[in-house]
Phi, psi and omega in degrees: 000143176282160177305326178291324178292324176296321173300315179303318182294321178296322181296318179298317182291321177297323176295322176296319178296320186298327179270012170112358178282133176304144188305305185297327175294317178298315176300315182292316178303314177301316181296323178295330180266359184228065186293344179287344180284127176277178187297322175294327176294311181300323181291314179296317178296319178300315181296321176301309186299310183292324178297319176290323180297320176299327184248038197302316183281309182295327177293327176296320176295308180300324182274350179078011179197153178264024175268173175300320178295314178303310184293322181294319172303316179299319179291315182292327176294320177294337177271004180058035179284162173277098183295324181295327182286340178263327174258077182238000178069009183270131179063232183261016177287156177297158180298154178301154176304139171284169178303314184289332179286334182284342183295147178305137181293155176287156177264127176304132184235324177295142182302318179297325174291317180293317184276349185051057176223154169300148187298323184289342184272341188297316181292326178292317176300313179299319179293324184280323193243351177057232185293347181253016181296312183292317180302320179291317176307311178294325175302323182288351173272355180270164173286143185282148174289158179261118183253144172238140170258124174281129180281093186297342175293335180247340183206147173281164179301314180298321180291320178292321174302318180295315177299318178291325180295326179297342176254023183058032174253107186269128184231163172226148178293142184253129188284350179292330182210151184292343184257004195262135166238152170249133184273124175268320183216144170088026181302322182289352180265359194292307191297347178250007183267157181298325177298328178275314182292335178273356179079013176287329174230151174233149171284122179197131179294147182296330173300319178296318182292323177295322182294322178292325178294343176277354173280098190277152176084197179217175183134213182261130180233142180249124171267098197283328174241064195297322184059225176297340173099005181308318183284329175300314179299312181296322175297320179296315177301329179281356173108003178277157172264114193257135166242125181258140182214147171208139179298331176252098189299326185304329181294342179265009193297331180274352187294316181304316180295316178299319181294320182293314182302320180269001180074026182264156182242100182240121172275132181246125178235138176279164184305322182288344186263345192294329181295341183283345195258005175076197183266163187234146180291334178212142174235125182252120178246104171267084194290153170303141184203180181294340182070018185300333179286348184247013183298346172295326182275328181229070188296334179296340179293325183289336178272342183270333182295138176237159175307320178296322179295317176303313182298319178298320175299320181293320180290323178292323180298318178301310180302316179303311181296315180299326181284316183301323183300331183286356181253007182263130178298165188302325182249021180273178185242143175244124181250130179243124184227147172216158171259043180250153176258356193261135178312313184309323185269350188239261183300317182298324180293320181289324178297318186289326179293318181291330180286322176292328186231088186296342176281359175247147173216156185269132179252348177198145174227138175218141175237145170248134187275164170280111182208195183290349180264338182174186182283166169285138187206154184227140178212126171243141176253124182240145177214158178288146171285132191264343182241000000 
């Protein structure tokens, strides 16, 4: 496909998204109907689409229309692309620009347009993030870094870097965690490279790795909301005896294969089985949340979130914490984590938990920002009052 044809495909997909089709579904449907597109074409089109969804409001302003074509013009204009070479009507390229489309695009001036956020979230960002609210909102419009966790049981970070470099995957050490690497080049080769297939490295954001490093000591740990199991694997590599659990068991379906690849020993229990395994020295709850700290990776989520949806998540998080505490040994620790930036899901959630359960108190709070090293993340450490 020509560059112009890729732009035309992105416009078609963006129009589907505008009328309510989920982003991934729109991309998948287009790909199924366009067997002629190669892997590089699909990757380039995906990049176009995700870049626009990250800048959904500002690109409509720059492009002069809230259509897929308008937003694509706005994105390319922001990238200083040669619009006439892409919009030339040749082959499968989009039709040439109209006179009105050739006019310089407007500059975003409303805060929601500048920040690329729904209006109702702006005050929450300001209340939660203070002086870094705008910096964070703008950071969420950029592409996310690709993070790797080195399985230290099998390889050192330096050895992993060397093995990756032999497959033309360029990495740099990430300061957020001792196990973390950031991929600079060759990200699309990771899943087929030997370092990955042998279990020497796993895809995992550095903030998640840093949170696991905060789980001090060793012993028995319950990953209470395990999902795909990334933190279960990291906890096992750190020397913990890990039990994984998720109220939706299907979310853990990939965990056995991932554990086998990395040489990890993870016990997996369904909700109805969990009472049989006793109490734990640590319980880690990576609770369901808005994912606002990860909106670079899933930008459609920031446009889909509603006040009612956020309220429902906060209620679920409270239920998760209340349930998880019953699995902590008398002198054990309860860790509450989210990939959210919002106070309602983080500090306020911890305050409410401690108010409901006066025998518990918070001993540590930590936030990681959205930056070049990783996602936004929150972690609280809770313990019982002993006197």
